[in-house]
MDAnalysis code that builds the backbone (N, CA, C; Angstrom):
import MDAnalysis as mda
import numpy as np

u = mda.Universe.empty(459, n_residues=153, atom_resindex=np.repeat(np.arange(153), 3), trajectory=True)
u.add_TopologyAttr("name", ["N", "CA", "C"] * 153)
u.add_TopologyAttr("resid", np.arange(1, 154))
u.add_TopologyAttr("resname", ["MET", "PRO", "ASP", "PRO", "ARG", "PRO", "GLY", "ALA", "VAL", "ALA", "GLN", "ILE", "ALA", "HIS", "LEU", "THR", "ALA", "LEU", "GLY", "ALA", "HIS", "HIS", "VAL", "PRO", "LEU", "ASP", "PRO", "ALA", "ASP", "LEU", "ALA", "ALA", "GLY", "THR", "VAL", "ARG", "LEU", "PRO", "ARG", "THR", "ALA", "THR", "ALA", "ALA", "LEU", "THR", "VAL", "LEU", "SER", "ILE", "ASP", "GLY", "SER", "ALA", "GLY", "PRO", "ARG", "PRO", "GLY", "ALA", "GLY", "ARG", "ALA", "LEU", "SER", "THR", "ALA", "LEU", "GLY", "ALA", "LEU", "ALA", "ALA", "ALA", "TYR", "PRO", "GLY", "ARG", "PRO", "ASP", "LEU", "VAL", "LEU", "THR", "GLY", "GLY", "GLU", "THR", "ALA", "ARG", "THR", "THR", "LEU", "ASP", "ALA", "LEU", "GLY", "ILE", "GLY", "GLU", "LEU", "GLU", "PRO", "LEU", "GLY", "GLU", "ILE", "HIS", "HIS", "GLY", "ALA", "VAL", "HIS", "SER", "ARG", "THR", "PRO", "ASP", "GLY", "ARG", "HIS", "VAL", "VAL", "THR", "ARG", "PRO", "GLY", "SER", "HIS", "GLY", "ALA", "GLU", "ASP", "SER", "LEU", "LEU", "ARG", "ILE", "THR", "VAL", "ALA", "LEU", "ARG", "PRO", "ARG", "PRO", "ALA", "ALA", "SER", "ALA", "ALA", "ALA", "VAL"])
u.atoms.positions = np.array([
    [161.861, -31.943, -67.492],
    [160.757, -31.754, -66.724],
    [160.905, -30.551, -65.975],
    [160.078, -29.770, -66.500],
    [160.016, -28.234, -65.753],
    [159.655, -28.214, -64.439],
    [160.272, -27.634, -63.764],
    [159.892, -27.423, -62.252],
    [158.665, -26.597, -62.123],
    [157.582, -27.013, -60.942],
    [156.276, -26.626, -60.947],
    [156.353, -25.098, -60.216],
    [157.497, -24.881, -59.867],
    [157.569, -23.309, -59.203],
    [156.950, -22.394, -60.123],
    [156.795, -21.229, -59.567],
    [156.208, -20.028, -60.444],
    [156.875, -19.541, -61.532],
    [158.081, -19.685, -61.669],
    [159.046, -19.563, -62.652],
    [158.615, -20.081, -63.947],
    [158.482, -21.541, -63.566],
    [158.347, -22.568, -64.293],
    [156.809, -22.607, -65.069],
    [155.815, -22.219, -64.144],
    [154.482, -22.215, -64.787],
    [154.525, -20.958, -65.777],
    [155.064, -20.000, -65.488],
    [154.933, -18.821, -66.706],
    [155.802, -19.377, -67.917],
    [156.966, -19.998, -67.771],
    [157.688, -20.563, -68.893],
    [156.815, -21.382, -69.465],
    [156.070, -22.423, -68.976],
    [155.347, -23.433, -69.655],
    [154.092, -22.623, -70.471],
    [153.646, -21.355, -69.793],
    [152.398, -20.860, -70.216],
    [152.763, -20.020, -71.836],
    [154.251, -19.650, -71.612],
    [154.693, -19.114, -72.834],
    [154.604, -20.196, -74.221],
    [154.826, -21.505, -73.838],
    [154.772, -22.484, -74.705],
    [153.622, -22.887, -75.150],
    [152.600, -23.161, -74.114],
    [151.182, -23.492, -74.392],
    [150.598, -22.513, -75.315],
    [150.877, -21.052, -74.984],
    [149.979, -19.845, -75.703],
    [150.564, -20.111, -77.386],
    [151.741, -20.882, -77.781],
    [151.896, -21.220, -78.895],
    [151.576, -22.466, -79.379],
    [150.798, -23.259, -78.794],
    [150.558, -24.380, -79.218],
    [151.049, -25.585, -78.828],
    [151.826, -25.685, -77.892],
    [152.400, -26.599, -77.062],
    [151.371, -27.327, -76.255],
    [151.540, -28.762, -76.455],
    [150.545, -29.677, -75.373],
    [151.358, -29.671, -74.241],
    [150.700, -29.463, -73.135],
    [151.258, -29.567, -71.715],
    [150.510, -30.644, -71.104],
    [151.225, -31.629, -70.354],
    [150.690, -32.590, -69.721],
    [151.230, -32.473, -68.223],
    [150.209, -32.214, -67.466],
    [150.697, -31.903, -65.978],
    [150.415, -33.405, -65.303],
    [151.569, -34.076, -64.685],
    [151.529, -35.328, -64.193],
    [151.343, -35.037, -62.816],
    [150.324, -36.043, -62.375],
    [150.103, -36.267, -60.808],
    [151.149, -37.048, -60.274],
    [151.623, -36.481, -59.120],
    [152.780, -37.048, -58.521],
    [152.542, -38.312, -58.082],
    [151.632, -38.552, -57.345],
    [151.038, -40.136, -56.941],
    [150.959, -41.119, -57.939],
    [150.249, -40.716, -59.001],
    [150.438, -41.805, -60.460],
    [151.657, -41.630, -60.945],
    [152.366, -40.669, -61.017],
    [153.994, -40.759, -61.675],
    [154.761, -41.811, -60.637],
    [154.597, -41.629, -59.212],
    [155.592, -42.463, -58.371],
    [155.054, -43.634, -58.446],
    [153.748, -44.167, -58.694],
    [153.189, -45.483, -58.830],
    [153.220, -46.050, -60.226],
    [153.849, -45.270, -61.289],
    [154.143, -45.875, -62.685],
    [152.853, -46.068, -63.214],
    [151.836, -45.298, -63.060],
    [150.540, -45.645, -63.678],
    [150.130, -44.310, -64.540],
    [151.035, -43.480, -64.882],
    [150.861, -42.418, -66.011],
    [150.872, -42.924, -67.367],
    [149.904, -42.427, -67.820],
    [149.891, -43.031, -69.411],
    [149.596, -41.592, -70.083],
    [150.425, -41.057, -71.052],
    [150.401, -40.164, -71.644],
    [149.327, -40.147, -72.849],
    [148.553, -39.080, -73.207],
    [147.572, -38.979, -74.169],
    [148.120, -38.919, -75.402],
    [147.346, -39.466, -76.477],
    [148.069, -39.597, -77.864],
    [148.397, -38.365, -78.438],
    [147.754, -37.123, -78.041],
    [148.176, -36.031, -78.415],
    [149.443, -35.747, -77.965],
    [150.224, -36.312, -76.711],
    [151.191, -35.883, -76.459],
    [152.578, -36.342, -77.284],
    [152.339, -37.134, -78.244],
    [153.199, -37.605, -79.159],
    [153.118, -36.681, -80.762],
    [152.322, -35.866, -80.663],
    [152.082, -35.526, -81.988],
    [152.972, -34.010, -82.086],
    [153.182, -33.270, -81.270],
    [153.688, -32.057, -81.336],
    [154.668, -31.651, -80.141],
    [155.006, -30.616, -79.895],
    [155.797, -30.300, -78.700],
    [155.038, -30.655, -77.579],
    [155.665, -31.197, -76.622],
    [155.092, -31.666, -75.462],
    [155.739, -31.154, -74.362],
    [155.183, -30.921, -73.165],
    [155.806, -30.326, -71.848],
    [155.318, -31.086, -70.781],
    [156.107, -32.021, -70.286],
    [155.549, -32.738, -69.143],
    [156.310, -31.962, -67.764],
    [155.089, -32.028, -66.729],
    [155.621, -31.216, -65.566],
    [154.783, -31.802, -64.620],
    [155.451, -31.833, -63.167],
    [154.711, -32.275, -62.181],
    [153.732, -31.464, -61.756],
    [152.478, -31.914, -61.444],
    [151.297, -30.931, -60.874],
    [151.816, -30.863, -59.418],
    [152.046, -29.376, -59.175],
    [152.686, -29.087, -57.804],
    [151.314, -28.346, -57.202],
    [149.944, -28.378, -57.560],
    [148.934, -27.739, -57.150],
    [148.625, -28.463, -55.594],
    [149.215, -29.463, -55.276],
    [148.921, -29.833, -53.940],
    [150.132, -29.608, -53.008],
    [150.948, -28.765, -53.524],
    [152.155, -28.446, -52.711],
    [153.189, -29.384, -52.659],
    [154.362, -28.909, -51.690],
    [155.605, -29.616, -51.724],
    [155.413, -31.045, -51.309],
    [156.171, -32.070, -51.952],
    [156.235, -33.412, -51.616],
    [157.589, -33.789, -50.956],
    [157.794, -33.237, -49.697],
    [159.063, -33.626, -48.962],
    [159.748, -34.993, -49.085],
    [160.859, -35.269, -49.632],
    [161.425, -36.449, -49.679],
    [161.194, -37.365, -50.855],
    [160.472, -36.713, -51.820],
    [159.646, -37.390, -52.942],
    [160.593, -37.255, -54.279],
    [161.336, -36.319, -54.143],
    [162.282, -35.869, -55.413],
    [162.751, -37.025, -56.149],
    [163.701, -38.102, -55.549],
    [164.303, -38.932, -56.064],
    [163.213, -39.974, -56.761],
    [162.234, -40.328, -56.269],
    [161.354, -41.415, -56.688],
    [160.702, -40.661, -57.948],
    [160.381, -39.491, -57.706],
    [159.619, -38.700, -58.850],
    [160.603, -38.583, -60.033],
    [161.822, -38.226, -59.850],
    [162.725, -38.081, -60.933],
    [163.033, -39.589, -61.739],
    [163.053, -40.499, -60.805],
    [163.312, -42.017, -61.385],
    [162.130, -42.006, -62.415],
    [160.807, -42.027, -61.831],
    [159.662, -42.168, -62.603],
    [159.573, -41.376, -63.672],
    [160.082, -40.235, -63.794],
    [160.277, -39.213, -64.806],
    [161.087, -39.959, -65.950],
    [162.268, -40.499, -65.568],
    [163.251, -41.064, -66.455],
    [162.586, -42.256, -67.086],
    [162.010, -43.085, -66.238],
    [161.234, -44.168, -66.864],
    [160.265, -43.766, -67.811],
    [159.318, -42.941, -67.573],
    [158.371, -42.365, -68.669],
    [159.000, -41.666, -69.821],
    [160.142, -40.949, -69.874],
    [160.791, -40.691, -70.857],
    [161.444, -41.809, -71.952],
    [161.758, -42.826, -71.084],
    [162.610, -43.880, -71.687],
    [161.469, -44.613, -72.629],
    [160.057, -44.692, -72.160],
    [158.942, -45.229, -72.881],
    [158.166, -44.459, -73.843],
    [158.966, -43.157, -73.886],
    [158.176, -42.174, -74.802],
    [158.549, -42.570, -75.980],
    [157.462, -42.569, -77.374],
    [157.972, -43.112, -78.459],
    [158.789, -42.360, -79.209],
    [159.706, -43.010, -80.171],
    [160.660, -42.323, -80.921],
    [161.950, -41.828, -80.235],
    [162.401, -40.973, -80.714],
    [163.870, -40.320, -79.962],
    [163.685, -38.698, -80.084],
    [162.600, -38.352, -79.329],
    [162.558, -36.651, -79.338],
    [163.749, -35.878, -78.841],
    [163.885, -34.904, -78.929],
    [164.845, -34.043, -78.520],
    [164.217, -33.781, -76.908],
    [165.111, -33.375, -76.120],
    [165.007, -33.366, -74.727],
    [165.139, -32.131, -74.156],
    [164.433, -31.466, -73.072],
    [164.808, -30.436, -72.236],
    [164.565, -30.867, -71.072],
    [165.735, -31.062, -70.384],
    [165.637, -31.469, -68.965],
    [166.035, -30.335, -68.065],
    [165.085, -30.183, -67.078],
    [165.420, -29.071, -65.771],
    [165.530, -29.671, -64.530],
    [166.764, -29.176, -63.919],
    [167.067, -29.772, -62.703],
    [167.931, -31.007, -62.754],
    [168.868, -30.937, -62.113],
    [170.206, -31.869, -62.113],
    [169.449, -33.250, -61.785],
    [169.065, -33.346, -60.816],
    [168.463, -34.956, -60.438],
    [167.565, -35.476, -61.676],
    [166.632, -34.653, -62.200],
    [165.842, -35.120, -63.119],
    [166.476, -35.262, -64.538],
    [167.614, -34.444, -64.790],
    [168.340, -34.685, -65.825],
    [169.129, -36.080, -65.824],
    [169.722, -36.126, -64.600],
    [170.584, -37.503, -64.502],
    [169.647, -38.598, -64.521],
    [168.525, -38.879, -63.993],
    [167.955, -40.022, -63.815],
    [167.496, -40.230, -65.233],
    [166.770, -39.437, -66.071],
    [166.383, -39.291, -67.156],
    [167.393, -39.906, -68.454],
    [168.560, -39.268, -68.184],
    [169.485, -39.867, -69.128],
    [170.181, -41.085, -68.690],
    [170.111, -41.413, -67.492],
    [170.421, -42.925, -66.961],
    [169.363, -43.733, -67.577],
    [167.954, -43.587, -67.528],
    [167.035, -44.391, -68.133],
    [167.050, -44.668, -69.438],
    [167.617, -43.539, -70.075],
    [167.698, -43.542, -71.614],
    [168.994, -44.388, -72.007],
    [169.778, -44.454, -71.106],
    [171.182, -45.312, -71.621],
    [172.143, -44.509, -71.996],
    [171.970, -42.976, -71.765],
    [172.976, -41.980, -72.529],
    [173.913, -41.609, -71.213],
    [175.047, -42.182, -71.574],
    [176.043, -41.809, -70.563],
    [177.224, -40.481, -70.936],
    [176.840, -40.066, -72.255],
    [177.691, -38.797, -72.389],
    [176.922, -37.890, -73.248],
    [177.339, -36.704, -73.063],
    [176.785, -35.530, -73.910],
    [177.887, -34.822, -74.479],
    [177.732, -34.327, -75.779],
    [178.718, -33.508, -76.408],
    [178.340, -32.070, -76.339],
    [178.628, -31.131, -75.397],
    [178.295, -29.711, -75.409],
    [178.252, -29.176, -76.938],
    [177.201, -28.595, -77.146],
    [177.414, -27.687, -78.591],
    [177.364, -26.352, -78.199],
    [176.927, -25.654, -77.288],
    [176.735, -24.318, -76.694],
    [175.756, -23.790, -75.810],
    [175.603, -22.707, -75.559],
    [174.803, -22.250, -74.557],
    [173.629, -21.499, -75.105],
    [172.362, -21.890, -74.830],
    [171.241, -21.065, -75.621],
    [171.241, -19.660, -74.941],
    [170.945, -19.877, -73.372],
    [171.007, -18.835, -72.585],
    [171.870, -19.254, -71.432],
    [172.092, -18.280, -70.467],
    [172.920, -18.508, -69.214],
    [172.394, -19.673, -68.436],
    [172.936, -20.735, -68.286],
    [172.333, -21.834, -67.678],
    [171.963, -23.122, -68.435],
    [171.435, -22.750, -69.691],
    [170.903, -23.807, -70.754],
    [171.964, -24.195, -71.723],
    [172.388, -25.378, -71.179],
    [173.329, -25.748, -72.271],
    [172.731, -27.043, -73.022],
    [173.175, -26.748, -74.615],
    [172.571, -27.416, -75.574],
    [173.827, -28.463, -75.845],
    [173.345, -29.598, -75.829],
    [174.245, -30.945, -76.203],
    [173.760, -31.900, -77.124],
    [174.568, -32.652, -77.821],
    [174.199, -33.756, -78.588],
    [174.511, -34.931, -77.858],
    [173.845, -36.025, -77.948],
    [174.085, -37.578, -77.595],
    [174.939, -38.428, -78.513],
    [175.562, -39.244, -78.255],
    [176.115, -40.077, -79.480],
    [175.211, -40.689, -80.632],
    [174.166, -40.734, -80.207],
    [173.159, -41.128, -81.395],
    [172.421, -39.939, -82.072],
    [172.868, -38.760, -81.844],
    [172.345, -37.587, -82.412],
    [171.180, -36.702, -82.095],
    [170.502, -37.310, -80.672],
    [169.662, -36.908, -80.132],
    [170.029, -35.464, -79.412],
    [169.370, -34.526, -79.594],
    [169.741, -33.116, -79.065],
    [168.921, -33.175, -77.422],
    [169.743, -32.480, -76.449],
    [169.214, -32.371, -75.281],
    [169.939, -31.031, -74.695],
    [168.801, -30.345, -74.039],
    [169.336, -29.262, -73.407],
    [168.949, -29.408, -71.773],
    [169.919, -29.017, -70.881],
    [169.950, -29.152, -69.551],
    [169.993, -27.745, -68.860],
    [169.391, -27.698, -67.993],
    [169.298, -26.268, -67.355],
    [168.772, -26.643, -65.931],
    [169.104, -25.638, -65.052],
    [168.919, -25.757, -63.328],
    [167.292, -25.288, -63.531],
    [166.705, -26.108, -62.687],
    [165.242, -25.860, -62.102],
    [164.389, -24.930, -62.918],
    [164.030, -23.925, -62.073],
    [163.206, -22.986, -62.988],
    [163.976, -21.859, -63.531],
    [165.229, -22.193, -63.488],
    [166.162, -21.040, -63.959],
    [165.696, -20.322, -65.284],
    [166.349, -19.046, -65.429],
    [165.802, -18.069, -66.616],
    [164.625, -17.462, -66.400],
    [164.646, -16.611, -67.614],
    [163.321, -15.389, -67.539],
    [162.098, -16.565, -68.150],
    [160.771, -15.727, -68.122],
    [159.712, -16.354, -68.683],
    [159.809, -16.945, -69.980],
    [160.587, -16.572, -70.615],
    [160.792, -16.925, -72.228],
    [161.734, -17.951, -72.180],
    [162.324, -18.637, -71.056],
    [163.380, -19.546, -71.287],
    [163.035, -20.690, -71.770],
    [162.088, -21.495, -71.868],
    [161.613, -22.544, -72.411],
    [161.284, -22.198, -73.910],
    [160.814, -21.270, -74.242],
    [160.289, -20.749, -75.338],
    [161.953, -20.711, -76.337],
    [162.750, -19.782, -75.594],
    [164.139, -19.626, -76.266],
    [164.567, -21.034, -76.661],
    [164.322, -21.886, -75.519],
    [165.306, -23.211, -75.745],
    [164.494, -24.063, -76.910],
    [163.267, -23.902, -77.042],
    [162.354, -24.576, -78.130],
    [162.773, -24.148, -79.341],
    [162.835, -22.847, -79.478],
    [163.139, -22.236, -80.816],
    [164.766, -22.549, -81.322],
    [165.478, -22.540, -80.349],
    [166.967, -22.961, -80.742],
    [166.826, -24.510, -81.116],
    [166.000, -25.203, -80.475],
    [165.981, -26.795, -81.042],
    [165.420, -26.889, -82.301],
    [164.240, -26.184, -82.456],
    [163.323, -26.440, -83.607],
    [162.713, -24.995, -83.930],
    [163.278, -24.317, -84.914],
    [162.856, -23.020, -85.277],
    [161.273, -22.865, -85.160],
    [160.472, -23.795, -85.237],
    [159.098, -23.716, -85.429],
    [158.632, -24.256, -84.121],
    [158.161, -23.705, -83.028],
    [157.731, -24.129, -81.783],
    [156.878, -25.383, -81.687],
    [156.213, -25.447, -82.886],
    [155.073, -26.706, -82.891],
    [155.830, -27.969, -83.442],
    [157.107, -27.890, -83.756],
    [157.831, -29.214, -84.210],
    [157.807, -30.237, -82.911],
    [157.937, -31.180, -83.324],
    [158.185, -32.558, -82.418],
    [159.424, -32.261, -81.453],
    [159.197, -32.264, -80.201],
    [160.070, -32.362, -79.180],
    [159.627, -32.423, -77.770],
    [160.281, -32.924, -76.772],
    [159.495, -33.142, -75.802],
    [160.426, -32.238, -74.379],
    [159.762, -31.569, -73.776],
    [160.566, -31.001, -72.553],
    [160.020, -31.808, -71.309],
    [160.987, -32.397, -70.823],
    [160.765, -33.105, -69.264],
    [161.511, -32.402, -68.255],
])
């Protein structure tokens, strides 16, 4: 789940310019569990982010991270994941029943590429960390063609 701060906005823009599908999630809908992903979200590279246009929501971090984890667990198939922010990564991995990751390397400073016991690839990275091309570099490392199926949450 990319962080909605300005660095993440530019990082998401790099991916959408190349055809990625961006789904900004309404925080109230996400917390209420009423988010439904559009069908197009399962067809290609999909970036889920919390819509931050209404400003920060103090104290909502854990509830939103938990809701994101539940949404990722309900996502069809077993897409590779890019998880930004420690709490988001942990709750998403917990919701998916993933208790361990085998580190494979670092894509760029702070972006760790790992594999789950069932073969799924996961990249974890702190919040809005990295340059504007951070998410693009991560996507290319996971899938040499950016439009390939993967999910960034």
